[in-house]
N, C-alpha and C positions, 0 to 999 in steps of 0.2 A: 622254262619257268613261266613264260607268257602263255604257252599252251595249257599249262597246268592251271593257271589262274583263270583263264577263259573257261576251261572245262569245269572248274570249281564253281564259277559264277553260274553257268548253265545248270549244274546240279543243284545249286541252292534255289534257283528259280523253280525248278521242277519240284523240289521238296516242298516249297511254299505252296505251290498250286495243289499238290496232292493233299496236304494238310487241310487246306480250305475245302476241297472237294469232299473229303471223308467227314469232316465236321458237319457240313451242310447235309450230307446224306444221312448221318446219324440223327440229326435234329428233325429232319422230315419224317423219318421212320418213327421216332418217338411221338411226334405230334399225331401221326396217323393212328398209331396203336392207342394212344390216349383217347382220341375221339371215338374210335370203334368201341372201346370198353365202356365209355360213358353212355353210348347209345344202347349197348346190350344191358347194362345195369338198369337204365331207365325203363326199358321194355320189360325186363324180368320183374322189376318192382311193380309195374302196372299189372302184369299178369298175376303176380302173387296177391296183390290187393284184391283183384277181381275174384280170384278163386277163394280167398279167405272169406270175403263177404258172402259169397255163395254158400260156402261150407257152414258159416255161422247161421245163415238163414235156414238151411236144411236141418241143422242140429237142433234149432229151437222148435221145429215142427213136432207135434205130439206123437205122431207115428208115421212110418214110411213103408210103402210096399217094398218087397224084396228087390225089385229091379232098381228102384230109386235109391235104396240103401246101398246096394252094390255100386251104383254110380257115385254116391257120396264118398264111399271108401276110396274109389278110384281117384276122385278129385282131391281128397285129402293126401293121397300118395303123390299126386302131381304137385300139390302145394309144397310138400316136403322136398321134392326134387328141385323145385324152383328156388326154395330157400337155400338149399345147398349150393345151387348154381350162383345165387347172389353172393353167398359167402365166398365162393371161389373167386368170383370176379372182384370182390372187394380186396381179397388178398393179392390178386394180380395187380389191382390198382395201387396197392401199397408198394408192390414190387416195382411198378412203373415209376412211382415217386422216388424210390431209391435209385432207379436207373437215371431219372432226370437229375438227381443230385450228383450222381457219378458223372453224368454228362457235363454238368456245370463245372465240376472239378477238372474234367478232361479239357474243357474249353479254356480254363485258366492256365493249365499246363501248356496247351497248344499256343495260347497267346504269348506265354513266356518263351516257348521254343521259337515262335515266329519272330519275336523281338530279337532273340539271340541270332537267328539266321539273318535277319535284316542287318544287324550290326556286323556280322561276319562278311556279308555281301558288300556292305559299304566300305569296310576296311580293305577288302580285296580290290575293289574298284579304285580306292585311293592309292594303294600301293602300285597297281597297274599303271595308273596315270603318272605317278612319280617316275616309273621306269620309262614310260613313253616320252616324257619331257626330257629326261636325262639322255636318252638315246638321240632325240632330235637335237639336243644341244651338242652332242658329240659330232653329229653330221655337220652342224654349222661350224664348229671349230675346225674340222678337217677341211671344209670348203674354204674357209678363210685362209688357211695356210697354203692351200693350193693356189688360191687367188693371189696371195702375196708373192708366191714363187713366180707367177707369170706377170706381175706388175711391179717389178723393181722393189720388192719387199714392202710395198705399201698395202695396207689392209683396206678392204671394201668399207664403204660408208653407208650402204643400204642393202637391202635384201635383193633388189633387182640386179645388182652387180654380181651376185652369187648364183644366179639361175643356172648358168652353164655348169658350174662346179657341183651343183646339187642335182644335176640331171633333169632340170626343168620341172621338178615336182612342185605341186601347189599346197600339199599338206603332208605332214609326216605321219608315221604310223600312230594309230590311236586317235586319229582325227586332231592331231596337234598342229595348229596353223602357225604361220609366221607372226600373226598378231599376238602369239603367246609370249614373244620375246622382245626385249629392248636392246639396241646397240648401246654400248658404254665406251666412254673415252675415245670417241671418234676422232681420228686424226692425231691422237696423242700416243697411241700404243703401237708397237711393232713387235716382230719376233725376237727382238733383243730384250724384251721385258716379259719373260715367261710367266711371272706370277701376277700380271696385271689383268684386269677384267676387260673383256670385249663384248660379252653378252650377259644378260640376266633374264630370268623369268619375270614377266611384268608384275604379276600379282602373287604375293606370298600365300601359302596355304596353311591352314591351321590343322595341327595333328590332334589325335584323340586325347592326348595327355595335356592339351592346352597350349603347347608350344607352337611356334610358327616355323615354316621352312621355305627356302627359296633355292632354286637351282641357278648356278652361275657357270659361265664358260670363260676360261682363261686363255691368255695369248698363246700358250704352248699347246693348246688343243685339249687340255684336261677339263674335266667337269667336276664341280664341287656342289654338294647339297649342304647348305648352311642352315643351322637352326638358331632360333632366338626365343627368349622368354616372352618377348612382345613382338609387335609387328614392325619394329624399327631395326633396319639392317644398315643404317648409315655408317656407323663406326667401322664395321667390317668392310664395307665398300670403299671407304676412304683409305683403309690400310692396304687395299689392293688396287689402288688407282695412282697415277703419277701425281706428284706434288703439284699444287696450284702454281700456274705460271711456267711450268716446265715445257 
């Protein structure tokens, strides 16, 4: 399960990077095409205006020699070609506008997809952390029972006393440290009280649905993840602790 979640997280990050890369590439291409078309239209319009002025001047002349008349016809033909090219470029510009609109729609869909991927990645990371904390708590519970077996059924009162039972580790898997947990009911609980608390996760975590959860370790080595509508777990903790004065 952990390998699947880790692999899924990597896949999500790769998908996010690919979406951003493709989106930027499409935008750069559209900007370059837009600029190129604008330059071509401006040049064609200038050439068209120059040729039109020249044709108008020659048309107003009283008479033209044959060679000049033929040149005029040639120029008029070039003017028509330029006009058609301008019309074609205008159509392409309109198409570019449609492409730009489609690109904006694509960006909106990409943003929504990116947001969904971010939510999936965050949820996967949250679940993985929950698993890592629960596994660390199980190791602590087992270490405590081993310690009690070697110390006249008395439980440890701090983490330093459990170093040998934990194999000298400094962090649990998932970079979960000892500072993630609190000792509970120190000196009050032993293995004759299997449903009483000996460890808890220091800080409760809020779930996506608004609830809060916290991981606990019990005297029998079991682990429980407790949920609450608010951040207060006092009532549940009191129910699984020795009565005051015992």
